[in-house]
Every structure is written in structure tokens, then in C-alpha cells.
C-alpha angles and dihedrals in degrees: 000000000000118000137192114226137169119231106185106292095354134084110214126197100203115197134186119245090260092050089049088055095044094047093038090228142092127236113308124228124190129171116254087235089064093062110100099175142350118218129190111226115203091188101035100172093056089052090070112096134164141047117316109240099188124342144069128292143169104181112245092007112061140345129190127169143025118336125191119208140148086274092059136252117336128183111213134193109174122150126202091255093054110101094164136032150146134273116206111197106209135195131195096014134094093269127053092207146001121218116192130172113229134169097231107024094173090057095043088052090052091047089054089051097252137117109230122230 
């Protein structure tokens, strides 16, 4: 299962081999300085909007990959068992946001060094 971790001054979205295939992307690394905000999402799957380009999606069930919308470009990794998750708003990197399903979003935000909104 994908995980968000902090490695010094970098936030890393680590994915399994299967997740990399489903999301059509390798692990994602962004500098901590690019993170503008961290928001807890209680209904993570319904926070995913836009056109999938490329990736895998079954609306309302799972979403993995790059999504384009009027808000920008978002990389998403949400499995069917993920009810909650985090949204990291980014600036100055290739994605405008990361949305990741996690079991305990408040604790993950703290482990990354952020207070969640």
C-alpha cells in the first residue's frame, strides 16, 4: 500500500510495483518547501475530480494516477478500502496536489511535519 514519508527535506509517495503500474508512475518526490497545505479528507475518493491522464479509476471505488481538472494537475493514489486520506497542495512542482488514501491521516500529517487542516 502506498505511503507518504518524509526523508529530510523531501516528501516521498512510495508505491508498490502494482501501484506504480496502476498509476502509470514511479515514486513521487517533492521538496517540503513545495507543500502549501495539508488537508484531511474524510471522504477521500469523492475528493478526486477531473479527467484521468493516465492511470486507473472506477468512480467512487478507486483512483490511481494523474488527473487533470480546473484546479490543476493532481496525482492520486486511493484504494477501495481507503475511506480517509490527505491532500497536499503543492506549488512550484509538476503536480498542483497529491491525494493519498491513508488509514490515519492526522498521524501521517504529523509524521510529515505538518498540522492538518
